[in-house]
C-alpha positions, 0 to 999 in steps of 0.5 A: 963124163961126170965127177964119181961124186956127183955119179954118188949123188945120183946114185943117192937121189935113186935111193931116195926115190926108190926108198932104198939104202946103201950101206956103201957106195964104191966105183972101180975098175970092173971088167966083166960088169958094170955093176954090183950089189952084195948080201949086204948092201955095198953098191959097186959101180964100174968107174967106165960107167961115169962115161957113159949117156945119163939114161944107161947110167940110171938104168944100172943104178936102178938096177943095182939099188932095186937088188936091195929089195929084190935079189932076183931077176924075176918078172916083178924085178924087172918090171920096176926097172922099166917103170922108174927108168922109161923115156918120157 
């Protein structure tokens, strides 16, 4: 498990890499999904994500941050998620 502060630092590091600027980063209990991105740039992540492996957290973080540039799950969006989260 990582702390909320460390998780937020992970999000910020990814935001810099992806050249996006979330307006707000929230962590709270969510029942049905790992995260969400509002049209106003607010990212909300499930507190359960703090218990997940880094690779999975990274995929969720990248997915949500890319929504700041690409709101739909089109082919380009899916390709970018794969490119940024590929395992070397």
